N, C-alpha and C positions, 0 to 999 in steps of 0.2 A: 504493500500499499504505499503511494506517495503521500508525504505529509508537506505541509506548507508551514514555514517557520515564520512566526509573529506574522501571520496574514490575517485578512478579515474574511468574513464570510463571502463577500462580494469576489475576494480573490480566489476563495475556495470554489465558488459556483463558476468562475471564468475557467479555472484549471479543470474542472469537471467538464464542462462544455468542450474545452479543447481535446480533452481525452476522448470524449465520445465522437467528436468529428473525426478525430485520427483512427479511432478503432473502426469506424464504419467506413473510413476512406471517403468521407465527403469533401465535395468541393466547397470552400468557404462561399462562392458566389451562389452556390445552389442554397446553401442554408440561409443566406441572407435574404434571397428571393424568397423562400418558404417562409421566413419570418417576417417578411414585409419591411426589412429595413436595408439602408444602403450598405453596401460592402465595407466602406470606410468605418461607418459606424459600427459593423460587427466586428470589425478588426479592434477598436478602441475598447469593446466590451471584453473580447477575449484578452486583450492585453492588461485588462484592470485600470485601464486610463479612464473608464467612465462608469459609473454605477449601473447596476441592472435592476429596473424597477420590477415589480410584480407582473406587470402585464407584458414586459419584455421577456422576463424569465419565461412566462406560459408560452409565449411565440416561440422563442428559442428552443425549449424544451420540445416542443411538438415537432419543430424542424428536425430534430435528432431522433424523433420516435420515442419520446419519454414524455412522462407528466412533470409538471414543475415540482411536485412533491417528491418524485424519484430523484430529479437532478439535486434538489434541496438535501434529500438523505445522503445522497452520495457526497455532496460538499461538506456536510456536516462531518463525515467521516474522515475527511481529509484534514479537518482542524485539529 
């Protein structure tokens, strides 16, 4: 299990989403399109440069085939 040192929950959510995207070999442009956000914005979320709100979390989770609760649980395990 990967851990995030001194990270925030937002960092853990971003890391979880990055891991899911990589594991599923998804293209970032496709995830962004499915989530209804610009590519650049997705990159900022995944880098932890921008906080992920609840609505965006739901959209991003759905784009990778998960629920927001599943992403949240996986992120909490990284803390």
